[in-house]
N, C-alpha and C positions, 0 to 999 in steps of 0.2 A: 591699866592706865596707858594711854598712848599719847605721844606728843609729836606734832608736826610743826616745825619752825615756820615754814612758809604760811601755813594756815593761821598760826598764832599772830604773825606780823600783819596779815590781812585783817584779822579780827581786831587788832589794835586800831585799825583805821575804819572799822565798820560804822562808827558814829561820827565820822568826819565828813568833810565836803567832797571827798574823793568819790567820783561817780562810777569808777571802774571796779571798786572793791566788791560790791554786792554781786555782780555777775560772776566774778571769779569764785566768791564764796559759795554761791548757789551751785556753780558747776562742780566744785570740789565735793560738796555735800551730795549732789546727784550721783557722782561717780561711786562714792562710798555706799549709798543706798542701793543702787542698781547691782553692784557687785556683792551685796550682802556681807560686806566687810565691816568690822567695828570702826567707827570714825573716831578721830582724836577727841578726847574728853572736852577740850575747850570749844570745839565746833558743835558737839552734841549739846553742851550747856547753852551755847548761844541760841541754837534752834529751840531747845526745850523752854528756855526763858521767854522767848517770843511767843511760843504756843501757849504757855501758861498765862501770859498777859492777855492774849486773845480769848482764852477760855473763860476768863472772868466776866466778859461782857455778854449780855443777852441779845442785844441788837446786832444784826449783821454788819451794818455800817460801822458801828463802834468796834466790832471784832476786827474788821479790816484795818481800821485806824490803829488799834492796839497792836495788831500783828506788824504793821508797817513801822510803828514806833519801836517795837521790840527788836526788829531786825535792823534798825538804824536807818530806815528809809525816810522817816519823818523825824523832826526834832521838836523840842519844846522851847524854841527861842534860846537855845543854848549855844555858846561859842564852841567851835570845834577845838579839841585838844591839839595843841601844837607840839606837845612833848609826849613821847610814848614811855610806857613803863620800862621797856627794854633800854631806851636811851638813858633813863635815870639810873637804872640798876648798873649798867656798864660804866657810867660816869663815876658813880660812888665806889664801885668795886675797883676801879682803876685809879682812883684818886689817891694821892700821897698823904692826904689829910687823915688824921687818926680817927675822928668820930664821924658818924653818919650825919649828925646835925651840921657840923662844920662843912662837910662835903656838899650837903644840900644848900647851905647858904652860899657857897662858892658857885654852885650850879645856878642858883637863882640870880646871882649878880651877873653871871655870864649870859644867861638868857635875857635879862633885862637890858644888857648892853646891845643885844640884837633886836630889841623891841618886843620881846615876848614877856608878858607879865604873868607869872605863875606864883601862887602863894606857897609858903613852906608846907602847909597842911596838905595841899594837893600833891606836892612833890613827895612827901612822906607816903601818901597813899600809893602813888605810882611806884615808889621804891618797894613797898610791900608786895604789890602785884608782880613786879619784875622778879623779886626774889622767889615768890611762890612758883612762878613759871620756870625759873632756873632750877629749883628743886625738882620739879616734875621732869624737866629735861635731863638733868644730871642723873636722876634715879634710873633712867632707862639705858644709860651707857655704862 
C-alpha cells in the first residue's frame, strides 16, 4: 500500500471543474508507468475504475465516452463538489464538539453561511472517505 498526499489531493478534484487536474494526474501516472515503479493505490484505483467502465462497452464511441467519464473528463450534469473529504475530516477531527454528528451539523451551518449547500449524508460520506485516506496515510508512517 502506498500513499501520496499530492496525488490524493489532485484525485479529490478529478471530478470538479478544475481543468488543470487531469494533465497533472496523467503526468504523475506516466512517470510511475515509465519508471516501472508501483503507483499509489488511489491513483491505480482511479485508472482501473476508468478502464473498467470503458471495458463494459462494445462500441468504440461508447468506450471513449465511458473512459472520459471514468477519468472525470465528462460529467452527467452533476454539480462539482465544493468540499473535499480531506476538509471534512480535518474539520471534524479538530472540532471541539464531542460527536461526529454535531461536528458535521456545525460544518454544514458554516458552509451554508458561505453559500455552499451540502447535505449531512454527503458530509458523512466525505468524512468516511477522509478517515479511510487518513488510515492509509498513517499506516505508512
